[in-house]
PyMOL commands that place a pseudoatom at each C-alpha (Angstrom):
pseudoatom trace, name=CA, resn=UNK, resi=1, chain=A, elem=C, hetatm=0, pos=[-29.336, -14.189, 7.580]
pseudoatom trace, name=CA, resn=UNK, resi=2, chain=A, elem=C, hetatm=0, pos=[-26.492, -16.228, 5.863]
pseudoatom trace, name=CA, resn=UNK, resi=3, chain=A, elem=C, hetatm=0, pos=[-23.688, -13.923, 4.683]
pseudoatom trace, name=CA, resn=UNK, resi=4, chain=A, elem=C, hetatm=0, pos=[-21.953, -16.067, 1.064]
pseudoatom trace, name=CA, resn=UNK, resi=5, chain=A, elem=C, hetatm=0, pos=[-18.395, -16.824, 1.742]
pseudoatom trace, name=CA, resn=UNK, resi=6, chain=A, elem=C, hetatm=0, pos=[-17.402, -14.769, -1.351]
pseudoatom trace, name=CA, resn=UNK, resi=7, chain=A, elem=C, hetatm=0, pos=[-19.013, -11.644, 0.681]
pseudoatom trace, name=CA, resn=UNK, resi=8, chain=A, elem=C, hetatm=0, pos=[-16.689, -12.330, 3.691]
pseudoatom trace, name=CA, resn=UNK, resi=9, chain=A, elem=C, hetatm=0, pos=[-13.513, -12.845, 1.543]
pseudoatom trace, name=CA, resn=UNK, resi=10, chain=A, elem=C, hetatm=0, pos=[-14.747, -9.379, 0.079]
pseudoatom trace, name=CA, resn=UNK, resi=11, chain=A, elem=C, hetatm=0, pos=[-15.528, -7.567, 3.480]
pseudoatom trace, name=CA, resn=UNK, resi=12, chain=A, elem=C, hetatm=0, pos=[-12.136, -8.899, 4.832]
pseudoatom trace, name=CA, resn=UNK, resi=13, chain=A, elem=C, hetatm=0, pos=[-10.148, -7.811, 1.284]
pseudoatom trace, name=CA, resn=UNK, resi=14, chain=A, elem=C, hetatm=0, pos=[-11.608, -4.334, 1.822]
pseudoatom trace, name=CA, resn=UNK, resi=15, chain=A, elem=C, hetatm=0, pos=[-10.612, -4.188, 5.787]
pseudoatom trace, name=CA, resn=UNK, resi=16, chain=A, elem=C, hetatm=0, pos=[-7.095, -4.866, 4.418]
pseudoatom trace, name=CA, resn=UNK, resi=17, chain=A, elem=C, hetatm=0, pos=[-7.213, -2.878, 1.389]
pseudoatom trace, name=CA, resn=UNK, resi=18, chain=A, elem=C, hetatm=0, pos=[-7.991, -0.193, 3.839]
pseudoatom trace, name=CA, resn=UNK, resi=19, chain=A, elem=C, hetatm=0, pos=[-5.497, -0.718, 6.394]
pseudoatom trace, name=CA, resn=UNK, resi=20, chain=A, elem=C, hetatm=0, pos=[-2.828, -0.589, 3.202]
pseudoatom trace, name=CA, resn=UNK, resi=21, chain=A, elem=C, hetatm=0, pos=[-4.292, 2.650, 2.102]
pseudoatom trace, name=CA, resn=UNK, resi=22, chain=A, elem=C, hetatm=0, pos=[-4.123, 4.126, 5.613]
pseudoatom trace, name=CA, resn=UNK, resi=23, chain=A, elem=C, hetatm=0, pos=[-0.062, 2.863, 5.939]
pseudoatom trace, name=CA, resn=UNK, resi=24, chain=A, elem=C, hetatm=0, pos=[0.488, 4.703, 2.596]
pseudoatom trace, name=CA, resn=UNK, resi=25, chain=A, elem=C, hetatm=0, pos=[-1.442, 7.596, 3.618]
pseudoatom trace, name=CA, resn=UNK, resi=26, chain=A, elem=C, hetatm=0, pos=[0.418, 7.826, 6.885]
pseudoatom trace, name=CA, resn=UNK, resi=27, chain=A, elem=C, hetatm=0, pos=[3.651, 7.615, 5.373]
pseudoatom trace, name=CA, resn=UNK, resi=28, chain=A, elem=C, hetatm=0, pos=[2.413, 10.591, 2.645]
pseudoatom trace, name=CA, resn=UNK, resi=29, chain=A, elem=C, hetatm=0, pos=[0.865, 12.869, 5.241]
pseudoatom trace, name=CA, resn=UNK, resi=30, chain=A, elem=C, hetatm=0, pos=[3.105, 12.661, 8.528]
pseudoatom trace, name=CA, resn=UNK, resi=31, chain=A, elem=C, hetatm=0, pos=[6.004, 10.737, 8.348]
pseudoatom trace, name=CA, resn=UNK, resi=32, chain=A, elem=C, hetatm=0, pos=[7.745, 11.977, 5.466]
pseudoatom trace, name=CA, resn=UNK, resi=33, chain=A, elem=C, hetatm=0, pos=[6.555, 15.430, 6.378]
pseudoatom trace, name=CA, resn=UNK, resi=34, chain=A, elem=C, hetatm=0, pos=[8.091, 15.148, 9.764]
pseudoatom trace, name=CA, resn=UNK, resi=35, chain=A, elem=C, hetatm=0, pos=[11.494, 13.646, 8.512]
pseudoatom trace, name=CA, resn=UNK, resi=36, chain=A, elem=C, hetatm=0, pos=[11.366, 16.560, 5.729]
pseudoatom trace, name=CA, resn=UNK, resi=37, chain=A, elem=C, hetatm=0, pos=[12.275, 18.838, 8.693]
pseudoatom trace, name=CA, resn=UNK, resi=38, chain=A, elem=C, hetatm=0, pos=[15.237, 16.776, 10.320]
pseudoatom trace, name=CA, resn=UNK, resi=39, chain=A, elem=C, hetatm=0, pos=[19.079, 16.993, 9.471]
pseudoatom trace, name=CA, resn=UNK, resi=40, chain=A, elem=C, hetatm=0, pos=[20.512, 15.010, 6.856]
pseudoatom trace, name=CA, resn=UNK, resi=41, chain=A, elem=C, hetatm=0, pos=[22.104, 12.535, 9.340]
pseudoatom trace, name=CA, resn=UNK, resi=42, chain=A, elem=C, hetatm=0, pos=[18.631, 11.780, 11.094]
pseudoatom trace, name=CA, resn=UNK, resi=43, chain=A, elem=C, hetatm=0, pos=[16.804, 11.559, 7.835]
pseudoatom trace, name=CA, resn=UNK, resi=44, chain=A, elem=C, hetatm=0, pos=[18.890, 8.896, 6.493]
pseudoatom trace, name=CA, resn=UNK, resi=45, chain=A, elem=C, hetatm=0, pos=[19.718, 6.926, 9.481]
pseudoatom trace, name=CA, resn=UNK, resi=46, chain=A, elem=C, hetatm=0, pos=[15.674, 6.810, 10.510]
pseudoatom trace, name=CA, resn=UNK, resi=47, chain=A, elem=C, hetatm=0, pos=[14.739, 5.451, 6.846]
pseudoatom trace, name=CA, resn=UNK, resi=48, chain=A, elem=C, hetatm=0, pos=[17.596, 3.213, 6.852]
pseudoatom trace, name=CA, resn=UNK, resi=49, chain=A, elem=C, hetatm=0, pos=[16.051, 1.440, 9.931]
pseudoatom trace, name=CA, resn=UNK, resi=50, chain=A, elem=C, hetatm=0, pos=[12.843, 2.054, 9.061]
pseudoatom trace, name=CA, resn=UNK, resi=51, chain=A, elem=C, hetatm=0, pos=[13.628, 0.229, 5.912]
pseudoatom trace, name=CA, resn=UNK, resi=52, chain=A, elem=C, hetatm=0, pos=[15.255, -2.547, 7.261]
pseudoatom trace, name=CA, resn=UNK, resi=53, chain=A, elem=C, hetatm=0, pos=[12.449, -3.071, 9.979]
pseudoatom trace, name=CA, resn=UNK, resi=54, chain=A, elem=C, hetatm=0, pos=[9.265, -2.786, 8.061]
pseudoatom trace, name=CA, resn=UNK, resi=55, chain=A, elem=C, hetatm=0, pos=[9.744, -6.369, 7.075]
pseudoatom trace, name=CA, resn=UNK, resi=56, chain=A, elem=C, hetatm=0, pos=[8.071, -7.809, 9.782]
pseudoatom trace, name=CA, resn=UNK, resi=57, chain=A, elem=C, hetatm=0, pos=[5.159, -10.322, 9.936]
pseudoatom trace, name=CA, resn=UNK, resi=58, chain=A, elem=C, hetatm=0, pos=[2.369, -7.511, 10.639]
pseudoatom trace, name=CA, resn=UNK, resi=59, chain=A, elem=C, hetatm=0, pos=[3.439, -5.587, 7.835]
pseudoatom trace, name=CA, resn=UNK, resi=60, chain=A, elem=C, hetatm=0, pos=[3.703, -8.348, 5.165]
pseudoatom trace, name=CA, resn=UNK, resi=61, chain=A, elem=C, hetatm=0, pos=[0.218, -9.743, 6.252]
pseudoatom trace, name=CA, resn=UNK, resi=62, chain=A, elem=C, hetatm=0, pos=[-1.350, -6.723, 5.307]
pseudoatom trace, name=CA, resn=UNK, resi=63, chain=A, elem=C, hetatm=0, pos=[1.100, -6.083, 2.092]
pseudoatom trace, name=CA, resn=UNK, resi=64, chain=A, elem=C, hetatm=0, pos=[0.729, -9.329, 0.554]
pseudoatom trace, name=CA, resn=UNK, resi=65, chain=A, elem=C, hetatm=0, pos=[-2.509, -9.956, 2.124]
pseudoatom trace, name=CA, resn=UNK, resi=66, chain=A, elem=C, hetatm=0, pos=[-4.457, -6.975, 0.183]
pseudoatom trace, name=CA, resn=UNK, resi=67, chain=A, elem=C, hetatm=0, pos=[-3.342, -8.586, -2.986]
pseudoatom trace, name=CA, resn=UNK, resi=68, chain=A, elem=C, hetatm=0, pos=[-4.116, -12.304, -1.743]
pseudoatom trace, name=CA, resn=UNK, resi=69, chain=A, elem=C, hetatm=0, pos=[-7.450, -11.426, -0.871]
pseudoatom trace, name=CA, resn=UNK, resi=70, chain=A, elem=C, hetatm=0, pos=[-8.033, -9.048, -3.423]
pseudoatom trace, name=CA, resn=UNK, resi=71, chain=A, elem=C, hetatm=0, pos=[-7.347, -12.135, -5.911]
pseudoatom trace, name=CA, resn=UNK, resi=72, chain=A, elem=C, hetatm=0, pos=[-9.192, -14.549, -4.303]
pseudoatom trace, name=CA, resn=UNK, resi=73, chain=A, elem=C, hetatm=0, pos=[-12.444, -11.793, -4.301]
pseudoatom trace, name=CA, resn=UNK, resi=74, chain=A, elem=C, hetatm=0, pos=[-11.927, -11.629, -8.220]
pseudoatom trace, name=CA, resn=UNK, resi=75, chain=A, elem=C, hetatm=0, pos=[-12.028, -15.493, -8.478]
pseudoatom trace, name=CA, resn=UNK, resi=76, chain=A, elem=C, hetatm=0, pos=[-14.968, -15.799, -6.131]
pseudoatom trace, name=CA, resn=UNK, resi=77, chain=A, elem=C, hetatm=0, pos=[-17.100, -12.989, -7.718]
pseudoatom trace, name=CA, resn=UNK, resi=78, chain=A, elem=C, hetatm=0, pos=[-16.344, -14.475, -11.541]
pseudoatom trace, name=CA, resn=UNK, resi=79, chain=A, elem=C, hetatm=0, pos=[-19.763, -15.064, -12.323]
pseudoatom trace, name=CA, resn=UNK, resi=80, chain=A, elem=C, hetatm=0, pos=[-21.156, -11.445, -10.866]
pseudoatom trace, name=CA, resn=UNK, resi=81, chain=A, elem=C, hetatm=0, pos=[-21.386, -8.596, -13.509]
pseudoatom trace, name=CA, resn=UNK, resi=82, chain=A, elem=C, hetatm=0, pos=[-22.192, -6.225, -10.840]
pseudoatom trace, name=CA, resn=UNK, resi=83, chain=A, elem=C, hetatm=0, pos=[-19.266, -6.625, -8.209]
pseudoatom trace, name=CA, resn=UNK, resi=84, chain=A, elem=C, hetatm=0, pos=[-16.973, -8.471, -10.387]
pseudoatom trace, name=CA, resn=UNK, resi=85, chain=A, elem=C, hetatm=0, pos=[-16.108, -4.959, -12.341]
pseudoatom trace, name=CA, resn=UNK, resi=86, chain=A, elem=C, hetatm=0, pos=[-15.439, -3.045, -9.105]
pseudoatom trace, name=CA, resn=UNK, resi=87, chain=A, elem=C, hetatm=0, pos=[-13.153, -6.123, -7.362]
pseudoatom trace, name=CA, resn=UNK, resi=88, chain=A, elem=C, hetatm=0, pos=[-10.956, -6.380, -10.572]
pseudoatom trace, name=CA, resn=UNK, resi=89, chain=A, elem=C, hetatm=0, pos=[-10.284, -2.507, -10.409]
pseudoatom trace, name=CA, resn=UNK, resi=90, chain=A, elem=C, hetatm=0, pos=[-9.048, -2.449, -7.147]
pseudoatom trace, name=CA, resn=UNK, resi=91, chain=A, elem=C, hetatm=0, pos=[-6.770, -5.790, -8.000]
pseudoatom trace, name=CA, resn=UNK, resi=92, chain=A, elem=C, hetatm=0, pos=[-5.545, -3.863, -10.933]
pseudoatom trace, name=CA, resn=UNK, resi=93, chain=A, elem=C, hetatm=0, pos=[-4.769, -0.562, -8.938]
pseudoatom trace, name=CA, resn=UNK, resi=94, chain=A, elem=C, hetatm=0, pos=[-3.203, -2.617, -6.048]
pseudoatom trace, name=CA, resn=UNK, resi=95, chain=A, elem=C, hetatm=0, pos=[-0.900, -4.511, -8.773]
pseudoatom trace, name=CA, resn=UNK, resi=96, chain=A, elem=C, hetatm=0, pos=[-0.226, -0.828, -9.955]
pseudoatom trace, name=CA, resn=UNK, resi=97, chain=A, elem=C, hetatm=0, pos=[1.063, 0.180, -6.333]
pseudoatom trace, name=CA, resn=UNK, resi=98, chain=A, elem=C, hetatm=0, pos=[3.369, -3.479, -6.543]
pseudoatom trace, name=CA, resn=UNK, resi=99, chain=A, elem=C, hetatm=0, pos=[4.681, -2.312, -9.553]
pseudoatom trace, name=CA, resn=UNK, resi=100, chain=A, elem=C, hetatm=0, pos=[5.724, 0.634, -8.445]
pseudoatom trace, name=CA, resn=UNK, resi=101, chain=A, elem=C, hetatm=0, pos=[6.892, -0.236, -5.342]
pseudoatom trace, name=CA, resn=UNK, resi=102, chain=A, elem=C, hetatm=0, pos=[9.149, -2.914, -6.712]
pseudoatom trace, name=CA, resn=UNK, resi=103, chain=A, elem=C, hetatm=0, pos=[10.119, -0.477, -9.726]
pseudoatom trace, name=CA, resn=UNK, resi=104, chain=A, elem=C, hetatm=0, pos=[11.063, 2.506, -7.888]
pseudoatom trace, name=CA, resn=UNK, resi=105, chain=A, elem=C, hetatm=0, pos=[10.316, 2.606, -4.344]
pseudoatom trace, name=CA, resn=UNK, resi=106, chain=A, elem=C, hetatm=0, pos=[12.330, -0.835, -3.263]
pseudoatom trace, name=CA, resn=UNK, resi=107, chain=A, elem=C, hetatm=0, pos=[15.478, 0.296, -5.363]
pseudoatom trace, name=CA, resn=UNK, resi=108, chain=A, elem=C, hetatm=0, pos=[15.418, 3.734, -3.539]
pseudoatom trace, name=CA, resn=UNK, resi=109, chain=A, elem=C, hetatm=0, pos=[15.850, 1.889, -0.135]
pseudoatom trace, name=CA, resn=UNK, resi=110, chain=A, elem=C, hetatm=0, pos=[18.125, -0.865, -1.069]
pseudoatom trace, name=CA, resn=UNK, resi=111, chain=A, elem=C, hetatm=0, pos=[20.498, 2.589, -2.972]
pseudoatom trace, name=CA, resn=UNK, resi=112, chain=A, elem=C, hetatm=0, pos=[19.838, 4.403, 0.175]
pseudoatom trace, name=CA, resn=UNK, resi=113, chain=A, elem=C, hetatm=0, pos=[21.259, 1.028, 2.579]
pseudoatom trace, name=CA, resn=UNK, resi=114, chain=A, elem=C, hetatm=0, pos=[23.975, 0.980, 0.276]
pseudoatom trace, name=CA, resn=UNK, resi=115, chain=A, elem=C, hetatm=0, pos=[25.054, 4.474, 1.149]
pseudoatom trace, name=CA, resn=UNK, resi=116, chain=A, elem=C, hetatm=0, pos=[26.214, 2.528, 4.525]
pseudoatom trace, name=CA, resn=UNK, resi=117, chain=A, elem=C, hetatm=0, pos=[26.228, 3.743, 8.313]
pseudoatom trace, name=CA, resn=UNK, resi=118, chain=A, elem=C, hetatm=0, pos=[25.372, 7.486, 8.218]
pseudoatom trace, name=CA, resn=UNK, resi=119, chain=A, elem=C, hetatm=0, pos=[28.700, 8.159, 10.309]
pseudoatom trace, name=CA, resn=UNK, resi=120, chain=A, elem=C, hetatm=0, pos=[30.790, 7.171, 7.367]
pseudoatom trace, name=CA, resn=UNK, resi=121, chain=A, elem=C, hetatm=0, pos=[29.041, 8.884, 4.360]
pseudoatom trace, name=CA, resn=UNK, resi=122, chain=A, elem=C, hetatm=0, pos=[30.830, 11.792, 3.213]
pseudoatom trace, name=CA, resn=UNK, resi=123, chain=A, elem=C, hetatm=0, pos=[28.237, 13.831, 1.878]
pseudoatom trace, name=CA, resn=UNK, resi=124, chain=A, elem=C, hetatm=0, pos=[24.993, 12.735, 3.466]
pseudoatom trace, name=CA, resn=UNK, resi=125, chain=A, elem=C, hetatm=0, pos=[23.103, 15.774, 1.853]
pseudoatom trace, name=CA, resn=UNK, resi=126, chain=A, elem=C, hetatm=0, pos=[23.914, 14.098, -1.746]
pseudoatom trace, name=CA, resn=UNK, resi=127, chain=A, elem=C, hetatm=0, pos=[22.577, 10.580, -0.330]
pseudoatom trace, name=CA, resn=UNK, resi=128, chain=A, elem=C, hetatm=0, pos=[19.402, 12.102, 0.980]
pseudoatom trace, name=CA, resn=UNK, resi=129, chain=A, elem=C, hetatm=0, pos=[18.500, 14.222, -2.569]
pseudoatom trace, name=CA, resn=UNK, resi=130, chain=A, elem=C, hetatm=0, pos=[19.541, 11.356, -4.711]
pseudoatom trace, name=CA, resn=UNK, resi=131, chain=A, elem=C, hetatm=0, pos=[16.444, 9.810, -2.480]
pseudoatom trace, name=CA, resn=UNK, resi=132, chain=A, elem=C, hetatm=0, pos=[14.165, 11.898, -0.853]
pseudoatom trace, name=CA, resn=UNK, resi=133, chain=A, elem=C, hetatm=0, pos=[12.011, 14.020, -3.513]
pseudoatom trace, name=CA, resn=UNK, resi=134, chain=A, elem=C, hetatm=0, pos=[11.837, 10.819, -5.475]
pseudoatom trace, name=CA, resn=UNK, resi=135, chain=A, elem=C, hetatm=0, pos=[10.430, 8.218, -2.858]
pseudoatom trace, name=CA, resn=UNK, resi=136, chain=A, elem=C, hetatm=0, pos=[8.065, 10.860, -1.399]
pseudoatom trace, name=CA, resn=UNK, resi=137, chain=A, elem=C, hetatm=0, pos=[6.734, 11.712, -5.151]
pseudoatom trace, name=CA, resn=UNK, resi=138, chain=A, elem=C, hetatm=0, pos=[5.914, 8.018, -5.839]
pseudoatom trace, name=CA, resn=UNK, resi=139, chain=A, elem=C, hetatm=0, pos=[5.050, 7.004, -2.540]
pseudoatom trace, name=CA, resn=UNK, resi=140, chain=A, elem=C, hetatm=0, pos=[1.765, 9.631, -2.944]
pseudoatom trace, name=CA, resn=UNK, resi=141, chain=A, elem=C, hetatm=0, pos=[1.064, 8.037, -5.949]
pseudoatom trace, name=CA, resn=UNK, resi=142, chain=A, elem=C, hetatm=0, pos=[1.073, 4.688, -4.143]
pseudoatom trace, name=CA, resn=UNK, resi=143, chain=A, elem=C, hetatm=0, pos=[-1.256, 6.438, -1.390]
pseudoatom trace, name=CA, resn=UNK, resi=144, chain=A, elem=C, hetatm=0, pos=[-3.562, 7.356, -4.253]
pseudoatom trace, name=CA, resn=UNK, resi=145, chain=A, elem=C, hetatm=0, pos=[-3.784, 4.196, -6.009]
pseudoatom trace, name=CA, resn=UNK, resi=146, chain=A, elem=C, hetatm=0, pos=[-4.326, 1.907, -2.840]
pseudoatom trace, name=CA, resn=UNK, resi=147, chain=A, elem=C, hetatm=0, pos=[-6.903, 4.429, -1.690]
pseudoatom trace, name=CA, resn=UNK, resi=148, chain=A, elem=C, hetatm=0, pos=[-9.028, 4.038, -4.874]
pseudoatom trace, name=CA, resn=UNK, resi=149, chain=A, elem=C, hetatm=0, pos=[-8.503, 0.661, -4.769]
pseudoatom trace, name=CA, resn=UNK, resi=150, chain=A, elem=C, hetatm=0, pos=[-9.840, 0.867, -1.401]
pseudoatom trace, name=CA, resn=UNK, resi=151, chain=A, elem=C, hetatm=0, pos=[-12.831, 2.794, -2.816]
pseudoatom trace, name=CA, resn=UNK, resi=152, chain=A, elem=C, hetatm=0, pos=[-13.716, 0.162, -5.726]
pseudoatom trace, name=CA, resn=UNK, resi=153, chain=A, elem=C, hetatm=0, pos=[-13.746, -2.822, -2.768]
pseudoatom trace, name=CA, resn=UNK, resi=154, chain=A, elem=C, hetatm=0, pos=[-15.537, -0.723, -0.664]
pseudoatom trace, name=CA, resn=UNK, resi=155, chain=A, elem=C, hetatm=0, pos=[-18.317, 0.274, -3.554]
pseudoatom trace, name=CA, resn=UNK, resi=156, chain=A, elem=C, hetatm=0, pos=[-18.487, -3.666, -4.327]
pseudoatom trace, name=CA, resn=UNK, resi=157, chain=A, elem=C, hetatm=0, pos=[-18.984, -4.649, -0.836]
pseudoatom trace, name=CA, resn=UNK, resi=158, chain=A, elem=C, hetatm=0, pos=[-21.964, -2.273, -0.931]
pseudoatom trace, name=CA, resn=UNK, resi=159, chain=A, elem=C, hetatm=0, pos=[-23.153, -3.918, -4.154]
pseudoatom trace, name=CA, resn=UNK, resi=160, chain=A, elem=C, hetatm=0, pos=[-22.869, -7.402, -2.632]
pseudoatom trace, name=CA, resn=UNK, resi=161, chain=A, elem=C, hetatm=0, pos=[-24.413, -6.461, 0.459]
pseudoatom trace, name=CA, resn=UNK, resi=162, chain=A, elem=C, hetatm=0, pos=[-27.589, -5.215, -1.523]
pseudoatom trace, name=CA, resn=UNK, resi=163, chain=A, elem=C, hetatm=0, pos=[-27.414, -8.832, -3.041]
pseudoatom trace, name=CA, resn=UNK, resi=164, chain=A, elem=C, hetatm=0, pos=[-27.054, -10.388, 0.512]
pseudoatom trace, name=CA, resn=UNK, resi=165, chain=A, elem=C, hetatm=0, pos=[-29.965, -7.928, 1.758]
pseudoatom trace, name=CA, resn=UNK, resi=166, chain=A, elem=C, hetatm=0, pos=[-32.435, -8.099, -1.161]
pseudoatom trace, name=CA, resn=UNK, resi=167, chain=A, elem=C, hetatm=0, pos=[-31.334, -4.211, -1.483]
pseudoatom trace, name=CA, resn=UNK, resi=168, chain=A, elem=C, hetatm=0, pos=[-31.111, -1.738, 0.829]
for i in range(1, 168): cmd.bond("trace and resi %d" % i, "trace and resi %d" % (i + 1))
show_as sticks, trace
zoom trace
């Protein structure tokens, strides 16, 4: 049995989207939950360092790869009326996440960085308060959105698999 290239791309897009969904989920249910219980200096310093070091090849390959591979899957499934709507929905959902990241989370990260070295910030509680609740709230929305995109791709992959195997 030969698996069509478009199905292989869909599989890889689904895997990368799953990694992306897991990334946002982990932040929502562990990283930010843990940081919530730290003092202001630890919180601000940790978030500043994380935001600085997150820009690395592994993260970027997943973060941008989910978009690029899902877009490619859309293009490759343009003639497939069963799979295309689910892949297109995943792309739209991921674009929502990208918009939230660019419009809300990154500006909050930049404002936190602009506060400077935590040892020189006179009111760390105010810096944290202007960041934490809003960042966490919108990260949860991003987690839900990317998880929904992953679900759409998983369903599309199941449909594509039926096409390859003749129905399971």
